[in-house]
C-alpha positions in Angstrom: -21.3 -13.8 6.8 -21.0 -10.1 6.1 -23.4 -7.3 5.4 -21.3 -5.3 3.0 -24.4 -4.2 1.0 -25.9 -2.5 4.0 -29.0 -4.7 3.9 -30.2 -3.4 0.5 -28.8 -4.8 -2.8 -30.1 -3.4 -6.1 -33.0 -1.7 -4.3 -34.2 -5.0 -2.8 -33.8 -6.0 0.9 -31.4 -8.8 1.6 -33.0 -9.5 5.0 -30.0 -8.2 6.8 -30.2 -5.1 9.1 -30.1 -1.8 7.1 -26.9 0.0 7.7 -26.3 3.6 6.7 -23.3 5.9 6.9 -23.8 9.6 7.0 -21.6 12.7 7.0 -22.6 15.9 8.7 -21.0 19.3 8.0 -20.1 21.4 11.0 -22.5 24.0 12.3 -21.4 27.5 11.2 -20.6 30.4 13.5 -21.9 33.7 12.3 -19.1 36.2 12.6 -21.3 39.3 12.0 -23.1 41.4 14.7 -26.5 39.9 15.6 -29.4 41.5 17.5 -30.6 39.7 20.6 -32.1 40.4 24.1 -30.2 40.8 27.3 -32.5 38.9 29.7 -30.8 40.2 32.9 -31.2 43.9 31.8 -34.4 43.3 29.8 -33.2 45.4 26.9 -32.0 44.9 23.3 -28.4 44.0 22.8 -25.9 43.1 20.1 -23.5 40.2 20.1 -20.6 39.3 17.7 -19.0 35.8 17.8 -15.3 35.7 17.3 -13.7 32.3 16.5 -15.3 28.9 16.3 -17.6 28.2 19.2 -20.0 25.7 17.8 -22.1 23.4 19.9 -21.5 19.7 19.9 -24.3 18.3 17.7 -23.4 14.6 17.3 -25.9 13.5 20.1 -28.7 15.2 18.1 -27.7 13.8 14.8 -28.7 10.1 15.5 -32.4 10.6 16.2 -32.7 13.0 13.2 -30.9 10.6 10.9 -33.1 7.7 12.1 -36.3 9.7 11.6 -35.2 10.7 8.1 -34.4 7.1 7.1 -37.8 5.9 8.5 -39.5 8.7 6.5 -37.8 7.7 3.3 -38.6 4.0 3.8 -42.2 4.8 4.5 -42.4 7.0 1.4 -41.0 4.3 -0.8 -43.4 1.7 0.7 -46.3 4.0 0.0 -45.1 4.6 -3.6 -44.8 0.9 -4.1 -48.3 0.3 -2.8 -49.7 3.1 -5.0 -48.0 1.6 -8.1 -49.8 -1.7 -7.6 -53.2 -0.2 -7.8 
C-alpha cells in the first residue's frame, strides 16, 4: 500500500498517517547598522553584519510545523462541530 494522498483525500481522512511537506525560506541577515548593547562594557554599541551568517533553524522548524498543523486541525474540528449545531 501507499499513502500518496498524505492521509487526506478530498478533505476526508483516509485513516493513514497525515503526511505534510513544507518549505522554509532562509532567515535574512540585516546588512544595515543596528543598535545593541555591549554587555562586557555595559554601554550602547552598533553592529553591522557583512555576508550571510544565518543560524541553522531546521531543528526549530519541526516543533513549530507540528504545532501549526495541530492548531489547523483543531480549528477545522471545531468549525465542523459548530456547523452541526
